[in-house]
C-alpha positions, -999 to +999 in steps of 0.1 A: +000+000+000+013+035-008+005+068+006-002+098-017-006+135-012-035+144-035-029+181-030+007+178-041-003+156-071-030+181-081-007+212-079+021+194-097-002+183-125-017+217-128+017+233-129+029+210-156+049+187-133+085+194-122+106+222-137+142+223-126+146+257-142+127+288-133+101+302-157+078+332-157+041+324-153+018+328-182+006+361-168+040+376-176+038+398-145+072+390-131+060+360-111+087+334-115+081+297-106+104+267-102+101+231-092+065+219-085+048+253-089+069+271-063+064+309-066+097+327-062+076+356-046+064+334-017+084+341+015+083+305+027+096+293-007+124+319-007+134+311+029+135+273+022+155+278-010+180+299+009+183+273+036+192+248+009+218+271-007+198+284-036+198+320-048+165+333-063+182+356-088+204+327-099+174+305-105+156+333-125+187+339-146+190+302-154+224+299-137+211+272-113+185+246-111+164+231-082+167+194-076+135+172-076+141+163-040+144+199-028+113+209-048+092+182-032+105+191+003+098+228-002+064+222-017+055+200+012+066+225+037+047+253+019+015+232+016+017+222+053+020+259+063-010+268+040-030+239+055-024+252+091-033+287+080-066+277+064-074+252+091-071+281+117-092+304+096-119+278+091-120+271+128-128+307+135-161+301+117-167+268+135-157+247+104-135+217+110-115+209+078-095+181+094-100+144+086-112+126+055-147+141+056-135+176+045-103+167+027-114+182-006-126+214+011-092+217+028-075+211-006-097+238-023-089+263+005-052+256+003-052+258-035-069+292-033-045+305-006-014+300-027-004+333-044+006+332-081-006+297-087-019+290-121-057+283-120-069+266-151 
């Protein structure tokens, strides 16, 4: 039996999979993305990249690439952070998004909380 992260799978699929080099989003507004849809404007993403020795400007210039493993790790950290944020916000309205019953609601809330993500 395997364990899957449906949110990670959904975001990865929507972002066209894994991209080792940075690319500007289709909006052309200076929002650069790398890995599995990691916005280089997101503070968590930038912090985690720096911890792993990446330089955002170097990624944008194409002088460096993100590894698959680092992309997965950073995406997981970012999604966990967003999950906790939306879980706390929902709780203020008496809504419990934890557990299997509300997993798709949690996924939708996390998806909508990620700035710069491509929504198709």
